[in-house]
PDB file with one MODEL, atoms N, CA, C and O in Angstrom:
MODEL        1
ATOM      1  N   MET A   1     -15.955  -4.425 -21.509  1.00  0.00           N
ATOM      2  CA  MET A   1     -15.622  -5.841 -21.389  1.00  0.00           C
ATOM      3  C   MET A   1     -14.205  -5.912 -20.728  1.00  0.00           C
ATOM      4  O   MET A   1     -13.884  -6.614 -19.769  1.00  0.00           O
ATOM      5  N   TRP A   2     -13.178  -4.770 -21.658  1.00  0.00           N
ATOM      6  CA  TRP A   2     -12.144  -4.812 -20.798  1.00  0.00           C
ATOM      7  C   TRP A   2     -11.722  -3.976 -19.960  1.00  0.00           C
ATOM      8  O   TRP A   2     -10.598  -3.784 -19.495  1.00  0.00           O
ATOM      9  N   ARG A   3     -13.400  -3.140 -19.676  1.00  0.00           N
ATOM     10  CA  ARG A   3     -13.383  -1.801 -18.922  1.00  0.00           C
ATOM     11  C   ARG A   3     -12.468  -1.441 -17.535  1.00  0.00           C
ATOM     12  O   ARG A   3     -11.714  -0.563 -17.117  1.00  0.00           O
ATOM     13  N   ASN A   4     -13.323  -3.302 -16.933  1.00  0.00           N
ATOM     14  CA  ASN A   4     -12.141  -2.763 -14.929  1.00  0.00           C
ATOM     15  C   ASN A   4     -11.687  -3.724 -15.316  1.00  0.00           C
ATOM     16  O   ASN A   4     -12.473  -4.613 -14.988  1.00  0.00           O
ATOM     17  N   THR A   5     -10.251  -4.453 -16.229  1.00  0.00           N
ATOM     18  CA  THR A   5      -9.453  -4.775 -15.841  1.00  0.00           C
ATOM     19  C   THR A   5      -8.479  -4.214 -15.152  1.00  0.00           C
ATOM     20  O   THR A   5      -7.620  -4.963 -14.687  1.00  0.00           O
ATOM     21  N   GLY A   6      -8.397  -3.006 -14.963  1.00  0.00           N
ATOM     22  CA  GLY A   6      -6.925  -2.218 -14.944  1.00  0.00           C
ATOM     23  C   GLY A   6      -7.761  -2.052 -12.858  1.00  0.00           C
ATOM     24  O   GLY A   6      -6.989  -1.634 -11.995  1.00  0.00           O
ATOM     25  N   GLN A   7      -9.220  -2.424 -12.450  1.00  0.00           N
ATOM     26  CA  GLN A   7      -9.577  -2.185 -10.986  1.00  0.00           C
ATOM     27  C   GLN A   7      -8.900  -2.633 -10.378  1.00  0.00           C
ATOM     28  O   GLN A   7      -8.218  -3.464 -10.977  1.00  0.00           O
ATOM     29  N   PRO A   8      -8.545  -2.450  -8.727  1.00  0.00           N
ATOM     30  CA  PRO A   8      -7.946  -3.606  -8.315  1.00  0.00           C
ATOM     31  C   PRO A   8      -8.847  -4.720  -7.305  1.00  0.00           C
ATOM     32  O   PRO A   8      -9.982  -4.693  -6.829  1.00  0.00           O
ATOM     33  N   VAL A   9      -8.095  -5.361  -7.273  1.00  0.00           N
ATOM     34  CA  VAL A   9      -9.353  -7.298  -6.994  1.00  0.00           C
ATOM     35  C   VAL A   9      -9.698  -6.648  -5.880  1.00  0.00           C
ATOM     36  O   VAL A   9      -8.908  -6.125  -5.093  1.00  0.00           O
ATOM     37  N   ARG A  10     -11.022  -6.673  -5.787  1.00  0.00           N
ATOM     38  CA  ARG A  10     -11.338  -6.948  -3.757  1.00  0.00           C
ATOM     39  C   ARG A  10     -12.478  -7.968  -3.487  1.00  0.00           C
ATOM     40  O   ARG A  10     -12.982  -8.653  -4.376  1.00  0.00           O
ATOM     41  N   LEU A  11     -12.842  -8.008  -2.163  1.00  0.00           N
ATOM     42  CA  LEU A  11     -13.521  -9.558  -1.749  1.00  0.00           C
ATOM     43  C   LEU A  11     -14.660  -8.492  -0.720  1.00  0.00           C
ATOM     44  O   LEU A  11     -14.329  -7.852   0.278  1.00  0.00           O
ATOM     45  N   LEU A  12     -15.605  -8.547  -1.150  1.00  0.00           N
ATOM     46  CA  LEU A  12     -16.478  -7.844  -0.596  1.00  0.00           C
ATOM     47  C   LEU A  12     -16.612  -5.632  -0.591  1.00  0.00           C
ATOM     48  O   LEU A  12     -17.179  -4.662  -1.095  1.00  0.00           O
ATOM     49  N   MET A  13     -15.494  -6.121   0.493  1.00  0.00           N
ATOM     50  CA  MET A  13     -16.048  -3.999   0.541  1.00  0.00           C
ATOM     51  C   MET A  13     -14.221  -4.314   0.615  1.00  0.00           C
ATOM     52  O   MET A  13     -13.526  -3.625  -0.132  1.00  0.00           O
ATOM     53  N   LEU A  14     -13.663  -5.152   1.348  1.00  0.00           N
ATOM     54  CA  LEU A  14     -11.525  -5.308   1.316  1.00  0.00           C
ATOM     55  C   LEU A  14     -11.174  -5.142  -0.107  1.00  0.00           C
ATOM     56  O   LEU A  14     -11.762  -5.259  -1.182  1.00  0.00           O
ATOM     57  N   ASP A  15      -9.712  -4.748   0.394  1.00  0.00           N
ATOM     58  CA  ASP A  15      -8.837  -4.617  -0.981  1.00  0.00           C
ATOM     59  C   ASP A  15      -8.520  -7.114  -0.987  1.00  0.00           C
ATOM     60  O   ASP A  15      -8.891  -7.914  -0.128  1.00  0.00           O
ATOM     61  N   ALA A  16      -7.909  -7.331  -2.048  1.00  0.00           N
ATOM     62  CA  ALA A  16      -7.376  -8.003  -1.944  1.00  0.00           C
ATOM     63  C   ALA A  16      -6.137  -8.327  -1.302  1.00  0.00           C
ATOM     64  O   ALA A  16      -6.224  -9.426  -0.754  1.00  0.00           O
ATOM     65  N   ARG A  17      -5.055  -7.804  -1.167  1.00  0.00           N
ATOM     66  CA  ARG A  17      -3.662  -7.285  -0.334  1.00  0.00           C
ATOM     67  C   ARG A  17      -4.250  -7.204   1.086  1.00  0.00           C
ATOM     68  O   ARG A  17      -3.561  -7.747   1.949  1.00  0.00           O
ATOM     69  N   ALA A  18      -5.620  -6.513   1.567  1.00  0.00           N
ATOM     70  CA  ALA A  18      -5.897  -6.608   2.980  1.00  0.00           C
ATOM     71  C   ALA A  18      -6.304  -8.199   3.800  1.00  0.00           C
ATOM     72  O   ALA A  18      -6.519  -8.250   5.011  1.00  0.00           O
ATOM     73  N   CYS A  19      -6.360  -9.516   2.818  1.00  0.00           N
ATOM     74  CA  CYS A  19      -7.393 -10.276   2.981  1.00  0.00           C
ATOM     75  C   CYS A  19      -6.569 -11.194   3.801  1.00  0.00           C
ATOM     76  O   CYS A  19      -6.888 -11.990   4.685  1.00  0.00           O
ATOM     77  N   LEU A  20      -5.101 -10.789   3.130  1.00  0.00           N
ATOM     78  CA  LEU A  20      -4.002 -12.030   2.801  1.00  0.00           C
ATOM     79  C   LEU A  20      -3.650 -12.264   4.669  1.00  0.00           C
ATOM     80  O   LEU A  20      -3.588 -13.365   5.217  1.00  0.00           O
ATOM     81  N   PRO A  21      -3.391 -10.407   5.620  1.00  0.00           N
ATOM     82  CA  PRO A  21      -3.545 -11.180   7.115  1.00  0.00           C
ATOM     83  C   PRO A  21      -4.407 -11.720   7.165  1.00  0.00           C
ATOM     84  O   PRO A  21      -4.391 -12.445   8.160  1.00  0.00           O
ATOM     85  N   ILE A  22      -5.458 -11.829   6.481  1.00  0.00           N
ATOM     86  CA  ILE A  22      -6.848 -13.336   7.156  1.00  0.00           C
ATOM     87  C   ILE A  22      -5.851 -14.234   7.034  1.00  0.00           C
ATOM     88  O   ILE A  22      -4.905 -14.400   7.805  1.00  0.00           O
ATOM     89  N   LEU A  23      -6.013 -14.607   6.383  1.00  0.00           N
ATOM     90  CA  LEU A  23      -5.050 -15.975   5.447  1.00  0.00           C
ATOM     91  C   LEU A  23      -4.138 -16.810   6.543  1.00  0.00           C
ATOM     92  O   LEU A  23      -4.182 -18.017   6.781  1.00  0.00           O
ATOM     93  N   SER A  24      -3.038 -15.483   7.317  1.00  0.00           N
ATOM     94  CA  SER A  24      -2.323 -16.251   8.082  1.00  0.00           C
ATOM     95  C   SER A  24      -3.409 -16.810   9.549  1.00  0.00           C
ATOM     96  O   SER A  24      -3.529 -17.834  10.222  1.00  0.00           O
ATOM     97  N   VAL A  25      -3.949 -15.625   9.503  1.00  0.00           N
ATOM     98  CA  VAL A  25      -4.439 -16.501  11.410  1.00  0.00           C
ATOM     99  C   VAL A  25      -5.509 -17.151  10.884  1.00  0.00           C
ATOM    100  O   VAL A  25      -6.217 -17.038  11.885  1.00  0.00           O
ATOM    101  N   MET A  26      -6.277 -17.812  10.022  1.00  0.00           N
ATOM    102  CA  MET A  26      -7.603 -18.476   9.571  1.00  0.00           C
ATOM    103  C   MET A  26      -5.123 -20.738   9.159  1.00  0.00           C
ATOM    104  O   MET A  26      -4.951 -21.891   9.554  1.00  0.00           O
ATOM    105  N   VAL A  27      -4.700 -20.218   8.703  1.00  0.00           N
ATOM    106  CA  VAL A  27      -3.432 -21.004   8.889  1.00  0.00           C
ATOM    107  C   VAL A  27      -2.824 -21.086   9.913  1.00  0.00           C
ATOM    108  O   VAL A  27      -2.005 -22.003   9.978  1.00  0.00           O
ATOM    109  N   TYR A  28      -2.949 -20.350  10.871  1.00  0.00           N
ATOM    110  CA  TYR A  28      -2.178 -20.780  12.719  1.00  0.00           C
ATOM    111  C   TYR A  28      -3.312 -19.662  13.621  1.00  0.00           C
ATOM    112  O   TYR A  28      -3.781 -18.565  13.320  1.00  0.00           O
ATOM    113  N   TRP A  29      -3.430 -20.354  14.573  1.00  0.00           N
ATOM    114  CA  TRP A  29      -4.403 -19.699  15.247  1.00  0.00           C
ATOM    115  C   TRP A  29      -3.693 -19.979  16.125  1.00  0.00           C
ATOM    116  O   TRP A  29      -3.144 -21.044  16.410  1.00  0.00           O
ATOM    117  N   SER A  30      -3.672 -17.885  17.127  1.00  0.00           N
ATOM    118  CA  SER A  30      -3.760 -17.205  17.578  1.00  0.00           C
ATOM    119  C   SER A  30      -3.969 -16.356  18.104  1.00  0.00           C
ATOM    120  O   SER A  30      -4.466 -15.518  17.352  1.00  0.00           O
ATOM    121  N   TRP A  31      -3.795 -15.748  19.895  1.00  0.00           N
ATOM    122  CA  TRP A  31      -4.178 -14.109  19.538  1.00  0.00           C
ATOM    123  C   TRP A  31      -3.083 -13.315  18.929  1.00  0.00           C
ATOM    124  O   TRP A  31      -3.369 -12.634  17.945  1.00  0.00           O
ATOM    125  N   PRO A  32      -1.943 -13.311  19.352  1.00  0.00           N
ATOM    126  CA  PRO A  32      -0.767 -12.632  18.303  1.00  0.00           C
ATOM    127  C   PRO A  32      -1.048 -12.717  16.751  1.00  0.00           C
ATOM    128  O   PRO A  32      -0.673 -11.788  16.036  1.00  0.00           O
ATOM    129  N   THR A  33      -1.534 -13.533  16.350  1.00  0.00           N
ATOM    130  CA  THR A  33      -1.813 -13.460  15.440  1.00  0.00           C
ATOM    131  C   THR A  33      -2.727 -12.416  14.639  1.00  0.00           C
ATOM    132  O   THR A  33      -2.575 -11.439  13.906  1.00  0.00           O
ATOM    133  N   LEU A  34      -3.796 -13.203  15.212  1.00  0.00           N
ATOM    134  CA  LEU A  34      -4.890 -12.398  15.300  1.00  0.00           C
ATOM    135  C   LEU A  34      -4.539 -10.639  15.353  1.00  0.00           C
ATOM    136  O   LEU A  34      -4.815 -10.059  14.303  1.00  0.00           O
ATOM    137  N   TYR A  35      -4.097  -9.974  16.215  1.00  0.00           N
ATOM    138  CA  TYR A  35      -3.863  -8.982  16.648  1.00  0.00           C
ATOM    139  C   TYR A  35      -2.960  -7.878  15.276  1.00  0.00           C
ATOM    140  O   TYR A  35      -2.889  -6.682  14.994  1.00  0.00           O
ATOM    141  N   ILE A  36      -2.519  -8.934  14.858  1.00  0.00           N
ATOM    142  CA  ILE A  36      -0.995  -8.460  13.544  1.00  0.00           C
ATOM    143  C   ILE A  36      -2.242  -8.578  12.645  1.00  0.00           C
ATOM    144  O   ILE A  36      -2.383  -7.558  11.970  1.00  0.00           O
ATOM    145  N   ALA A  37      -3.330  -9.649  12.398  1.00  0.00           N
ATOM    146  CA  ALA A  37      -4.045  -9.284  11.109  1.00  0.00           C
ATOM    147  C   ALA A  37      -5.095  -8.162  11.661  1.00  0.00           C
ATOM    148  O   ALA A  37      -4.366  -7.341  12.217  1.00  0.00           O
ATOM    149  N   ILE A  38      -5.606  -7.996  11.707  1.00  0.00           N
ATOM    150  CA  ILE A  38      -6.426  -6.553  12.745  1.00  0.00           C
ATOM    151  C   ILE A  38      -5.798  -5.602  12.008  1.00  0.00           C
ATOM    152  O   ILE A  38      -6.335  -4.822  11.222  1.00  0.00           O
ATOM    153  N   SER A  39      -4.567  -5.692  12.299  1.00  0.00           N
ATOM    154  CA  SER A  39      -4.308  -3.810  12.208  1.00  0.00           C
ATOM    155  C   SER A  39      -3.437  -4.117  10.702  1.00  0.00           C
ATOM    156  O   SER A  39      -3.043  -2.962  10.545  1.00  0.00           O
ATOM    157  N   GLY A  40      -2.989  -4.712   9.754  1.00  0.00           N
ATOM    158  CA  GLY A  40      -2.152  -5.700   8.933  1.00  0.00           C
ATOM    159  C   GLY A  40      -4.089  -5.211   7.292  1.00  0.00           C
ATOM    160  O   GLY A  40      -4.004  -4.623   6.214  1.00  0.00           O
ATOM    161  N   VAL A  41      -5.084  -5.688   7.820  1.00  0.00           N
ATOM    162  CA  VAL A  41      -6.275  -4.917   7.634  1.00  0.00           C
ATOM    163  C   VAL A  41      -6.456  -3.687   8.503  1.00  0.00           C
ATOM    164  O   VAL A  41      -7.318  -4.150   9.251  1.00  0.00           O
ATOM    165  N   ALA A  42      -6.349  -3.011   8.742  1.00  0.00           N
ATOM    166  CA  ALA A  42      -6.837  -1.585   9.154  1.00  0.00           C
ATOM    167  C   ALA A  42      -5.763  -0.423   8.036  1.00  0.00           C
ATOM    168  O   ALA A  42      -6.040   0.549   7.335  1.00  0.00           O
ATOM    169  N   PHE A  43      -4.321  -1.258   8.398  1.00  0.00           N
ATOM    170  CA  PHE A  43      -3.443  -0.747   7.357  1.00  0.00           C
ATOM    171  C   PHE A  43      -3.550  -0.115   5.998  1.00  0.00           C
ATOM    172  O   PHE A  43      -3.365   1.012   5.539  1.00  0.00           O
ATOM    173  N   PHE A  44      -4.052  -1.690   5.376  1.00  0.00           N
ATOM    174  CA  PHE A  44      -4.320  -1.924   4.566  1.00  0.00           C
ATOM    175  C   PHE A  44      -5.376  -1.682   3.531  1.00  0.00           C
ATOM    176  O   PHE A  44      -5.486  -1.826   2.313  1.00  0.00           O
ATOM    177  N   SER A  45      -6.459  -1.047   5.014  1.00  0.00           N
ATOM    178  CA  SER A  45      -7.400  -0.328   3.895  1.00  0.00           C
ATOM    179  C   SER A  45      -7.690   1.172   4.694  1.00  0.00           C
ATOM    180  O   SER A  45      -8.656   1.846   5.052  1.00  0.00           O
ATOM    181  N   THR A  46      -6.555   1.213   4.718  1.00  0.00           N
ATOM    182  CA  THR A  46      -6.865   2.838   4.830  1.00  0.00           C
ATOM    183  C   THR A  46      -6.476   3.018   3.596  1.00  0.00           C
ATOM    184  O   THR A  46      -7.149   3.449   2.660  1.00  0.00           O
ATOM    185  N   ILE A  47      -4.447   2.399   3.610  1.00  0.00           N
ATOM    186  CA  ILE A  47      -4.257   2.917   2.133  1.00  0.00           C
ATOM    187  C   ILE A  47      -5.231   3.068   1.260  1.00  0.00           C
ATOM    188  O   ILE A  47      -5.326   3.946   0.402  1.00  0.00           O
ATOM    189  N   SER A  48      -6.059   2.075   1.521  1.00  0.00           N
ATOM    190  CA  SER A  48      -6.688   1.982  -0.461  1.00  0.00           C
ATOM    191  C   SER A  48      -7.343   2.558   0.419  1.00  0.00           C
ATOM    192  O   SER A  48      -7.036   1.871   1.393  1.00  0.00           O
ATOM    193  N   PHE A  49      -8.456   3.804   1.025  1.00  0.00           N
ATOM    194  CA  PHE A  49      -9.203   4.863   1.178  1.00  0.00           C
ATOM    195  C   PHE A  49      -9.054   5.682   0.122  1.00  0.00           C
ATOM    196  O   PHE A  49      -9.878   5.800  -0.786  1.00  0.00           O
ATOM    197  N   PHE A  50      -7.661   6.457   0.242  1.00  0.00           N
ATOM    198  CA  PHE A  50      -6.677   7.002   0.358  1.00  0.00           C
ATOM    199  C   PHE A  50      -5.821   5.996  -0.964  1.00  0.00           C
ATOM    200  O   PHE A  50      -4.609   5.779  -0.930  1.00  0.00           O
ATOM    201  N   GLY A  51      -6.631   5.549  -1.925  1.00  0.00           N
ATOM    202  CA  GLY A  51      -6.486   6.002  -3.041  1.00  0.00           C
ATOM    203  C   GLY A  51      -4.726   4.835  -3.122  1.00  0.00           C
ATOM    204  O   GLY A  51      -3.749   5.450  -3.550  1.00  0.00           O
ATOM    205  N   LEU A  52      -4.644   4.307  -2.983  1.00  0.00           N
ATOM    206  CA  LEU A  52      -3.139   4.419  -3.169  1.00  0.00           C
ATOM    207  C   LEU A  52      -2.635   2.570  -2.319  1.00  0.00           C
ATOM    208  O   LEU A  52      -2.734   1.930  -1.272  1.00  0.00           O
ATOM    209  N   THR A  53      -2.329   2.527  -3.111  1.00  0.00           N
ATOM    210  CA  THR A  53      -1.079   1.490  -3.682  1.00  0.00           C
ATOM    211  C   THR A  53      -0.052   0.815  -2.541  1.00  0.00           C
ATOM    212  O   THR A  53       0.714   1.529  -1.894  1.00  0.00           O
ATOM    213  N   LEU A  54      -0.112  -0.493  -2.382  1.00  0.00           N
ATOM    214  CA  LEU A  54       1.308  -0.199  -1.767  1.00  0.00           C
ATOM    215  C   LEU A  54       2.574  -0.117  -1.941  1.00  0.00           C
ATOM    216  O   LEU A  54       3.277   0.085  -0.951  1.00  0.00           O
ATOM    217  N   PRO A  55       3.005  -0.214  -2.882  1.00  0.00           N
ATOM    218  CA  PRO A  55       4.081   0.456  -3.665  1.00  0.00           C
ATOM    219  C   PRO A  55       3.594   2.088  -3.865  1.00  0.00           C
ATOM    220  O   PRO A  55       4.462   2.960  -3.899  1.00  0.00           O
ATOM    221  N   ALA A  56       2.814   2.276  -3.935  1.00  0.00           N
ATOM    222  CA  ALA A  56       2.828   4.299  -4.183  1.00  0.00           C
ATOM    223  C   ALA A  56       2.692   4.081  -2.348  1.00  0.00           C
ATOM    224  O   ALA A  56       3.883   4.018  -2.046  1.00  0.00           O
ATOM    225  N   MET A  57       1.938   3.947  -1.092  1.00  0.00           N
ATOM    226  CA  MET A  57       2.798   4.427  -0.375  1.00  0.00           C
ATOM    227  C   MET A  57       4.112   4.050   0.364  1.00  0.00           C
ATOM    228  O   MET A  57       4.266   4.446   1.520  1.00  0.00           O
ATOM    229  N   LEU A  58       4.987   3.364  -0.200  1.00  0.00           N
ATOM    230  CA  LEU A  58       6.408   3.110  -0.034  1.00  0.00           C
ATOM    231  C   LEU A  58       6.676   4.252  -1.002  1.00  0.00           C
ATOM    232  O   LEU A  58       7.614   4.771  -0.397  1.00  0.00           O
ATOM    233  N   ARG A  59       6.568   4.724  -1.680  1.00  0.00           N
ATOM    234  CA  ARG A  59       7.299   5.696  -2.780  1.00  0.00           C
ATOM    235  C   ARG A  59       6.566   7.054  -1.905  1.00  0.00           C
ATOM    236  O   ARG A  59       7.273   8.057  -1.803  1.00  0.00           O
ATOM    237  N   LEU A  60       5.211   7.087  -1.302  1.00  0.00           N
ATOM    238  CA  LEU A  60       5.112   8.361  -1.004  1.00  0.00           C
ATOM    239  C   LEU A  60       5.392   8.982   0.278  1.00  0.00           C
ATOM    240  O   LEU A  60       5.085  10.085   0.729  1.00  0.00           O
ATOM    241  N   THR A  61       6.464   7.385   1.057  1.00  0.00           N
ATOM    242  CA  THR A  61       7.150   7.322   2.409  1.00  0.00           C
ATOM    243  C   THR A  61       8.360   8.060   1.554  1.00  0.00           C
ATOM    244  O   THR A  61       8.589   9.261   1.413  1.00  0.00           O
ATOM    245  N   ARG A  62       8.834   7.263   1.200  1.00  0.00           N
ATOM    246  CA  ARG A  62      10.634   8.148   0.707  1.00  0.00           C
ATOM    247  C   ARG A  62      10.631   9.230   0.134  1.00  0.00           C
ATOM    248  O   ARG A  62      11.545  10.037  -0.033  1.00  0.00           O
ATOM    249  N   ARG A  63       9.286   9.253  -0.261  1.00  0.00           N
ATOM    250  CA  ARG A  63       9.725  11.192  -0.631  1.00  0.00           C
ATOM    251  C   ARG A  63       9.537  12.220   0.285  1.00  0.00           C
ATOM    252  O   ARG A  63      10.109  13.302   0.425  1.00  0.00           O
ATOM    253  N   VAL A  64       8.563  11.642   0.926  1.00  0.00           N
ATOM    254  CA  VAL A  64       8.634  12.912   2.891  1.00  0.00           C
ATOM    255  C   VAL A  64      10.008  12.696   3.012  1.00  0.00           C
ATOM    256  O   VAL A  64      10.937  13.494   2.893  1.00  0.00           O
ATOM    257  N   LEU A  65      10.001  11.190   3.330  1.00  0.00           N
ATOM    258  CA  LEU A  65      11.867  10.550   4.906  1.00  0.00           C
ATOM    259  C   LEU A  65      12.828  12.019   3.935  1.00  0.00           C
ATOM    260  O   LEU A  65      13.328  12.948   4.569  1.00  0.00           O
ATOM    261  N   VAL A  66      12.932  11.915   2.026  1.00  0.00           N
ATOM    262  CA  VAL A  66      13.997  12.260   1.914  1.00  0.00           C
ATOM    263  C   VAL A  66      13.663  13.418   1.575  1.00  0.00           C
ATOM    264  O   VAL A  66      14.823  13.755   1.343  1.00  0.00           O
ATOM    265  N   GLY A  67      13.137  14.244   1.362  1.00  0.00           N
ATOM    266  CA  GLY A  67      12.755  15.459   0.059  1.00  0.00           C
ATOM    267  C   GLY A  67      12.737  15.898  -0.722  1.00  0.00           C
ATOM    268  O   GLY A  67      11.755  15.375  -1.249  1.00  0.00           O
ATOM    269  N   ARG A  68      13.055  16.516  -1.319  1.00  0.00           N
ATOM    270  CA  ARG A  68      11.937  17.150  -2.370  1.00  0.00           C
ATOM    271  C   ARG A  68      14.197  17.560  -3.759  1.00  0.00           C
ATOM    272  O   ARG A  68      14.212  17.415  -4.981  1.00  0.00           O
ATOM    273  N   VAL A  69      15.202  17.897  -3.109  1.00  0.00           N
ATOM    274  CA  VAL A  69      15.763  18.178  -3.262  1.00  0.00           C
ATOM    275  C   VAL A  69      16.862  16.974  -3.657  1.00  0.00           C
ATOM    276  O   VAL A  69      17.494  16.386  -2.779  1.00  0.00           O
ATOM    277  N   ARG A  70      17.015  16.672  -5.121  1.00  0.00           N
ATOM    278  CA  ARG A  70      18.033  15.170  -5.055  1.00  0.00           C
ATOM    279  C   ARG A  70      19.214  16.159  -5.071  1.00  0.00           C
ATOM    280  O   ARG A  70      19.014  17.246  -5.615  1.00  0.00           O
ATOM    281  N   THR A  71      20.738  15.838  -4.396  1.00  0.00           N
ATOM    282  CA  THR A  71      22.068  16.547  -4.721  1.00  0.00           C
ATOM    283  C   THR A  71      22.793  16.274  -5.215  1.00  0.00           C
ATOM    284  O   THR A  71      23.672  16.990  -5.694  1.00  0.00           O
ATOM    285  N   ALA A  72      22.652  14.824  -5.292  1.00  0.00           N
ATOM    286  CA  ALA A  72      23.556  13.819  -6.344  1.00  0.00           C
ATOM    287  C   ALA A  72      22.880  14.379  -7.380  1.00  0.00           C
ATOM    288  O   ALA A  72      23.658  15.214  -7.842  1.00  0.00           O
ATOM    289  N   VAL A  73      21.690  14.393  -8.118  1.00  0.00           N
ATOM    290  CA  VAL A  73      21.726  14.578  -9.656  1.00  0.00           C
ATOM    291  C   VAL A  73      21.399  15.959 -10.284  1.00  0.00           C
ATOM    292  O   VAL A  73      20.298  16.482 -10.110  1.00  0.00           O
ATOM    293  N   PRO A  74      22.443  16.573 -11.063  1.00  0.00           N
ATOM    294  CA  PRO A  74      22.647  17.813 -12.055  1.00  0.00           C
ATOM    295  C   PRO A  74      21.234  18.772 -12.129  1.00  0.00           C
ATOM    296  O   PRO A  74      20.627  18.391 -13.130  1.00  0.00           O
ATOM    297  N   VAL A  75      20.680  19.573 -11.636  1.00  0.00           N
ATOM    298  CA  VAL A  75      20.128  20.646 -12.605  1.00  0.00           C
ATOM    299  C   VAL A  75      19.304  20.449 -13.979  1.00  0.00           C
ATOM    300  O   VAL A  75      18.167  20.593 -14.429  1.00  0.00           O
ATOM    301  N   TRP A  76      20.888  19.934 -14.448  1.00  0.00           N
ATOM    302  CA  TRP A  76      19.601  19.854 -15.848  1.00  0.00           C
ATOM    303  C   TRP A  76      19.008  18.164 -16.179  1.00  0.00           C
ATOM    304  O   TRP A  76      18.341  18.057 -17.208  1.00  0.00           O
ATOM    305  N   ASN A  77      19.202  17.062 -15.465  1.00  0.00           N
ATOM    306  CA  ASN A  77      17.930  16.588 -14.811  1.00  0.00           C
ATOM    307  C   ASN A  77      17.842  15.892 -14.701  1.00  0.00           C
ATOM    308  O   ASN A  77      17.776  14.858 -15.366  1.00  0.00           O
ATOM    309  N   ARG A  78      17.755  16.540 -12.601  1.00  0.00           N
ATOM    310  CA  ARG A  78      16.327  17.457 -12.110  1.00  0.00           C
ATOM    311  C   ARG A  78      14.783  17.152 -12.728  1.00  0.00           C
ATOM    312  O   ARG A  78      14.285  17.829 -13.628  1.00  0.00           O
ATOM    313  N   ARG A  79      14.036  15.858 -11.989  1.00  0.00           N
ATOM    314  CA  ARG A  79      12.775  16.029 -12.755  1.00  0.00           C
ATOM    315  C   ARG A  79      12.006  17.911 -12.292  1.00  0.00           C
ATOM    316  O   ARG A  79      12.353  18.717 -11.428  1.00  0.00           O
ATOM    317  N   ARG A  80      11.124  17.955 -13.131  1.00  0.00           N
ATOM    318  CA  ARG A  80      10.698  19.796 -12.263  1.00  0.00           C
ATOM    319  C   ARG A  80       9.686  19.279 -11.845  1.00  0.00           C
ATOM    320  O   ARG A  80       9.799  19.120 -10.629  1.00  0.00           O
ATOM    321  N   LEU A  81       8.466  18.825 -12.328  1.00  0.00           N
ATOM    322  CA  LEU A  81       6.672  18.758 -11.210  1.00  0.00           C
ATOM    323  C   LEU A  81       6.916  17.090 -10.396  1.00  0.00           C
ATOM    324  O   LEU A  81       5.918  16.369 -10.399  1.00  0.00           O
ATOM    325  N   ALA A  82       7.975  16.627  -9.851  1.00  0.00           N
ATOM    326  CA  ALA A  82       7.851  15.183  -9.259  1.00  0.00           C
ATOM    327  C   ALA A  82       7.842  14.986  -8.249  1.00  0.00           C
ATOM    328  O   ALA A  82       7.742  13.827  -7.846  1.00  0.00           O
TER     329      ALA A  82
ENDMDL
END
C-alpha cells in the first residue's frame, strides 16, 4: 500500500512538473508561450530521463560550476566522498 508513495507523480508518460508549462499555454494562448512550453516539457523530460529532479539538477550544475574543492572549509570538516 505504501510502496509507491515515494515515486514521482506522472500524468501518462510525463512527469507532473513537465505538465506545468502546458498549463501556461492553456491559460494564455500565443505562439511564444507555446514555444516556451515545448522547451520546458523537453527540459523536464530530459532531466527525468536521467533520473534527476529539478533540485538535484540544480545541485549537480552548482557542483560542476564550483568544483570539488571548497577552499573556505577546513580540512577536518570537508566531506570526503561527496
